[in-house]
Phi, psi and omega in degrees: 000134180293151182299330184269009180295318181202155177278326180203166181238137178241126178261123179245126179236179180297346177283347183270352181212161178276158181298325179295328178294320178294317179298313179299320180295319178296318179295316180301315179302316180295317183290331180288348178287341181241140177245139175220080184303324180295313179295321179299319179294321178296316180295318179298320179295316178296320180300322180291338183266351185294124177267318181236159176302142177228158175283158176298324178302315179296320180296320177299317179297317179296325182293329178055037177235018176062219184294347177293338184286321187304305181296327181287326174295316179302311180294325179295327177296314181288337178275352180087004179286325172240149181232123176294146178289326176215159180290153175152185178296131177283116179217181186296335182268357179294135175274133177229159174225168178296138181255210180279136179267000000 
């Protein structure tokens, strides 16, 4: 490798992150393969209206778009549109609030 290829190298192993972070990252990668701009807009609109934390399950019900809501909520969390109340596996019982728009 040429000397000017990089200034430094960082090795990341499973000791550098929790298992829930790896699971969430794998799911995010899968969900990013599909786009649903209409569902994303609905989720963003709901996120802007959230006054108190709600579960993802409640948010899906409010969206009224069925299974289309789940991947867009997941992506919205990573985009900062929604913010989890605490770290962990993203699931239906996770509490979220509106994030940065």
